[in-house]
Each structure stands twice: as C-alpha cells, then as structure tokens.
C-alpha positions in Angstrom: -8.0 83.8 46.0 -11.5 82.4 45.3 -14.3 84.7 46.2 -17.0 83.3 48.4 -20.6 84.3 47.5 -22.5 85.4 50.5 -25.4 83.3 51.7 -28.7 84.3 50.3 -27.2 86.3 47.4 -28.7 85.5 44.0 -26.6 83.2 41.7 -25.4 84.3 38.3 -27.3 82.7 35.5 -25.4 79.7 33.9 -24.1 80.2 30.3 -24.2 76.5 29.4 -24.0 72.9 30.5 -20.2 73.0 30.9 -18.1 74.8 33.5 -16.4 78.0 32.8 -13.0 77.4 30.9 -10.1 78.2 33.2 -8.2 81.4 32.4 -4.8 79.7 31.5 -6.5 77.5 28.9 -8.3 80.5 27.4 -5.1 82.4 27.3 -3.2 79.6 25.5 -5.9 78.9 22.9 -6.3 82.3 21.5 -7.6 82.8 18.0 -4.2 82.6 16.2 -3.0 79.5 17.9 -6.3 77.8 17.4 -6.3 78.7 13.7 -2.7 77.4 13.4 -3.6 74.0 14.9 -6.7 73.7 12.7 -4.6 74.3 9.6 -1.8 71.9 10.7 -4.3 69.1 11.4 -6.2 69.6 8.2 -3.0 69.5 6.2 -1.9 66.3 7.9 -5.1 64.6 7.3 -5.0 65.6 3.7 -1.5 64.2 3.1 -2.4 61.0 4.9 -5.6 60.5 2.8 -3.7 61.3 -0.4 -1.1 58.7 0.3 -3.6 56.0 1.2 -5.7 56.7 -1.9 -2.6 56.6 -4.1 -1.5 53.3 -2.7 -5.0 51.8 -2.9 -5.9 52.9 -6.4 -2.4 53.3 -8.0 -0.2 50.5 -6.6 2.5 51.1 -9.1 2.9 54.8 -8.4 6.4 55.8 -7.7 7.9 52.4 -8.7 9.9 51.4 -11.7 8.1 50.7 -14.9 10.2 47.5 -15.6 10.0 44.5 -13.3 11.8 41.2 -13.2 9.6 38.1 -13.4 10.2 35.9 -10.3 10.6 32.1 -10.3 7.2 30.6 -9.6 8.0 26.9 -10.3 6.9 24.6 -7.4 4.8 27.2 -5.7 1.1 26.8 -4.9 -1.4 28.7 -7.0 -2.1 31.2 -4.2 1.6 31.9 -3.4 2.3 32.4 -7.1 -0.5 34.8 -7.6 0.4 36.9 -4.5 4.1 37.1 -5.7 3.1 38.3 -9.1 0.5 40.8 -7.9 2.9 42.4 -5.5 5.1 43.4 -8.6 2.2 44.9 -10.4 1.7 42.0 -12.8 -1.4 40.1 -13.8 -1.8 36.3 -13.6 -3.4 34.0 -16.2 -3.8 30.3 -15.5 -3.6 27.6 -18.2 -5.0 24.1 -18.4 -3.4 21.8 -15.8 -1.0 19.2 -17.2 -0.3 15.8 -15.5 3.3 15.3 -14.3 4.7 12.4 -12.3 7.3 14.6 -10.5 5.3 17.7 -9.5 2.7 17.6 -6.8 -0.9 18.4 -7.7 -1.7 22.2 -7.6 1.9 23.3 -7.9 3.2 25.6 -10.7 4.7 23.4 -13.4 5.7 26.1 -15.9 5.4 29.8 -16.5 5.7 32.4 -19.3 7.7 34.7 -19.3 10.5 32.7 -17.8 12.1 33.6 -14.5 14.5 36.5 -14.7 13.0 38.1 -17.7 12.2 41.9 -17.5 8.7 42.9 -18.5 6.7 46.2 -18.3 4.7 46.6 -15.2 1.1 45.4 -15.8 2.2 42.6 -18.1 0.5 39.1 -17.9 2.3 36.1 -16.5 0.8 32.8 -17.6 1.2 29.8 -15.2 0.4 26.2 -15.8 -0.4 24.0 -12.7 0.4 20.3 -12.4 -2.6 17.9 -12.0 -0.3 15.3 -10.5 0.8 12.0 -12.0 -1.5 10.3 -14.6 -3.5 7.5 -13.1 -4.1 4.1 -14.8 -6.0 1.0 -13.6 -3.8 -2.0 -13.0 -4.5 -4.8 -15.5 -5.5 -8.4 -14.7 -2.6 -10.8 -14.4 -4.4 -14.1 -13.5 -2.8 -17.1 -15.2 0.1 -15.2 -16.7 3.7 -16.2 -16.1 6.1 -13.9 -14.3 7.9 -12.6 -17.4 4.6 -11.7 -19.1 3.3 -9.9 -16.0 6.4 -7.8 -15.8 6.2 -6.9 -19.6 2.5 -6.0 -19.3 3.1 -3.6 -16.4 6.0 -2.0 -18.3 3.7 -1.4 -21.3 1.2 0.3 -19.0 4.0 2.7 -17.9 4.6 1.3 -14.4 7.9 0.4 -12.8 8.0 -3.1 -11.2 9.5 -4.1 -7.9 9.5 -7.8 -7.0 8.6 -8.5 -3.3 8.9 -12.1 -1.9 6.6 -13.0 0.9 6.1 -16.2 2.9 3.0 -18.1 1.8 1.6 -21.6 2.0 1.7 -21.8 -1.8 4.7 -23.1 -3.7 7.8 -20.9 -4.1 7.6 -18.7 -7.2 3.8 -18.6 -7.3 2.5 -15.1 -8.2 0.3 -13.9 -5.4 -0.9 -10.6 -6.8 0.0 -6.9 -7.1 0.2 -4.0 -4.7 -1.9 -1.9 -5.3 -4.4 -4.5 -6.1 -5.6 -5.4 -9.6 -8.3 -3.0 -10.7 -7.1 -0.1 -8.5 -5.6 3.1 -10.1 -1.9 3.7 -9.8 0.3 6.7 -10.9 2.0 6.2 -14.3 5.7 6.0 -13.7 5.2 4.9 -10.1 6.3 1.6 -8.6 4.0 -1.4 -8.6 5.0 -4.3 -6.3 4.7 -7.8 -7.8 4.1 -10.2 -4.9 5.7 -13.6 -5.3 5.6 -16.5 -2.9 8.9 -17.4 -1.1 7.4 -20.7 0.0 5.8 -21.6 3.2 7.5 -20.5 6.4 9.4 -23.0 8.6 7.8 -24.2 11.8 9.1 -26.4 14.7 8.1 -30.0 14.6 6.1 -30.9 17.8 6.6 -34.2 19.7 4.0 -36.8 18.9 5.7 -39.9 20.2 3.5 -41.7 22.7 0.3 -40.3 21.3 -2.5 -42.0 19.4 -2.8 -41.2 15.7 -5.9 -38.9 16.2 -4.2 -36.9 19.0 -1.0 -36.7 16.9 -2.8 -35.5 13.9 -4.6 -32.7 15.9 -1.3 -31.5 17.4 0.4 -31.4 14.0 -2.4 -29.5 12.4 -2.3 -26.9 15.2 1.4 -26.3 14.3 0.7 -26.0 10.5 1.8 -29.6 9.7 0.1 -32.8 8.7 0.6 -36.5 9.3 2.7 -38.1 6.6 3.3 -41.8 5.8 2.4 -44.3 8.5 4.4 -47.4 9.1 4.1 -50.3 11.6 6.5 -52.2 13.9 5.1 -55.6 14.8 8.1 -56.4 17.0 7.5 -53.4 19.3 6.7 -54.1 23.0 4.5 -51.0 23.3 0.7 -51.0 23.1 -0.6 -51.5 19.6 -1.6 -48.3 17.8 0.7 -45.9 19.8 3.3 -43.8 17.9 6.8 -45.0 18.8 8.9 -43.0 16.3 8.6 -39.9 14.1 10.6 -38.2 11.3 11.7 -35.4 11.4 12.4 -35.5 15.2 10.7 -33.2 17.6 12.4 -29.7 17.6 13.5 -29.8 14.0 12.4 -27.2 11.5 10.0 -28.1 8.7 8.2 -26.1 6.1 4.6 -25.3 7.0 2.2 -27.7 5.3 4.7 -30.6 5.2 4.0 -34.1 6.6 5.6 -35.9 9.5 6.2 -39.6 9.1 5.3 -41.7 12.1 5.7 -45.4 13.1 3.0 -47.2 15.1 3.5 -50.2 17.4 1.8 -53.4 16.2 1.0 -55.1 12.9 -0.5 -53.3 10.0 -4.3 -53.9 10.2 -4.6 -53.5 6.4 -1.5 -55.1 4.9 -0.9 -54.2 1.3 -1.9 -56.8 -1.4 0.8 -58.8 -3.1 2.3 -57.5 -6.3 0.2 -57.9 -9.4 2.7 -60.2 -11.2 3.0 -62.7 -8.3 -0.8 -62.9 -7.8 -1.3 -63.5 -11.6 1.3 -66.3 -11.5 -0.4 -68.0 -8.5 -3.8 -67.8 -10.2 -2.4 -69.3 -13.5 -0.6 -72.1 -11.6 -3.8 -72.9 -9.7 -5.9 -73.0 -12.9 -3.4 -75.3 -14.6 -3.4 -77.7 -11.7 -7.2 -77.9 -11.8 -7.6 -78.2 -15.6 -4.9 -80.8 -16.3 -6.3 -84.4 -16.1 -4.4 -87.1 -14.3 -2.3 -89.4 -16.5 -3.8 -92.9 -17.0 -1.5 -95.9 -16.7 -0.5 -97.4 -20.1 -2.3 -100.6 -21.0 -0.1 -103.7 -21.3 -0.2 -105.5 -24.7 -1.9 -108.9 -24.7 0.3 -111.9 -25.6 -0.2 -113.2 -29.1 -1.9 -116.7 -29.4 0.1 -119.2 -31.3 -1.4 -120.0 -34.7 -2.6 -123.6 -35.1 -0.3 -125.7 -37.3 -1.7 -127.3 -40.4 -0.9 -130.9 -40.8 
C-alpha cells in the first residue's frame, strides 16, 4: 500500500532526474546478474567483430587452397571479374581481339582454361572481343556483276543478291546495302541490289481523248504515248483517238509506250522513199535535157547531065 505524505510535510530531496527504480527491477539486476550480462554481451560483440574482420580482410580464410577455374567465355567483363573474385582469384585483361561471332565486350578466351585447378590467389587472364572487323565498302560503279561479286569476296564480305523493281532495265546494278563508302563487318552479308525491271501497271483508257489529254493520262500512270497512226476513213472528228494498243485494262511495264490511232488524215505524211524520188528526178532531168528529134531532109533529085553532040 502506497503511503500518502501528509499535507504540508516537507518533501524528501530528489536523488536525480529519473524516478526511483522499482524494487522488483532492483532485485533482478543484482551485481552478479548484471556482471554476467555484461560479460555475455562483450563476448558476443567480440566474436561478431572477429568474424566480420576475417571475412573482410581474409576472404579465403577457412576455404580450400585449390579452386576450379570457371568457364568465362561469352560473359561480360563485369560478370567475369565478379565470378573470378568470388573464388579468390585475380583478373588480368589482355588486348581485345576482333571476332565476327562474339559480341563486343564479351570474353573471347581465357587462361587457364575452364575446369583447370589452380591455387587460390592465382591470376586468370581474359581477352575480350572487340566485335567484327569493319571495312569500308568499295566503289562498284561501271563494273559488271561478276566483277562486283569477286571484289566483295576479296574484301571478306559475303554477297546476297536482291532483286528490286526499278524503272531501269532488268539486270542493271543499282547499288549496295549498306551503301558504298559505309563500313560493314568483315564476314557479314552485303546485299547487291539488281533491277528486276520496271513494275507492271494497268493501261488506262485513252479512246475518245485528244492527244494532249491522252499523253497526260498515260504519264500519270507511268506510261508514255507510243507510235501514232491515222485513219482517214474514220467518221469521228479529226484528231480524236479512236483506238489504242494495248487495250485499256491490260498490264504493261512502267515506262512503256501505248500505240494510238487518230481519226483523219496524217497532217505530215512521210516523204516518198529515197530511191523512187531519185528515179523521178532523173527522169525529169532527162526529159528536159534531151532535144527534140528534127525531121530528116529529103534528098534533092539529081539534074540530068547535058548530052554532048
């Protein structure tokens, strides 16, 4: 039972800023038990610090002195270094080497080889790949197809022929991909672009149009107006297209010409053949230069000679 201090009685002087420790706590933490907990805590902190210092400054402590070298081929530089350092080995990097099959920055080769056993602390030498060797594509202007392929092979490229539709004639060399003058990996594929000829387009209908309108419609479809002929016996208005070849709706290669026939006579008929004109000129000249034949003179009758008596 808590004692109540009478009113007006003087208070006991305070022994400190904290309250008085309860009696049950003072009875539990006597000198022996307090000393025991201090010793246990100190020993625990000592062991924990020893373990941490050992792992920090002596990473190979407690492990085998012989380790097996892992396979580092194909790993990045960072991954290879971490894998080696975890085993207590050291890493040494060599000069990068170009390789067409290994990506840039990956381990291309290593020494010692994977699976070998080495003492802990040994050095593992790795060589990284610098990627495929790059070369500039040569100029091919004016070379035939066979020479272009041979030139690319001598540069170390593989050639793949790709045919594309183009207005130029079939078989014409259009260029390379990548373009000429650009770097490409040695051993990689270079596309040789060859024209497969112009694409086919549908022939529009130009019957009933004047030549100027028909020419504009054909050019809009990628075609041109071909040979023009005339039909003087047609009943349609002179100058109108009355027929075309190929017919409307047929397929024709882009850039080709469409033949048309116009109603009416040809305003500019072709001249006669050269041989016929020369013959006419020669005959006309002969007719002009030859003089007319004069009639033959009749002989005068002979006079009789006088007789001599």
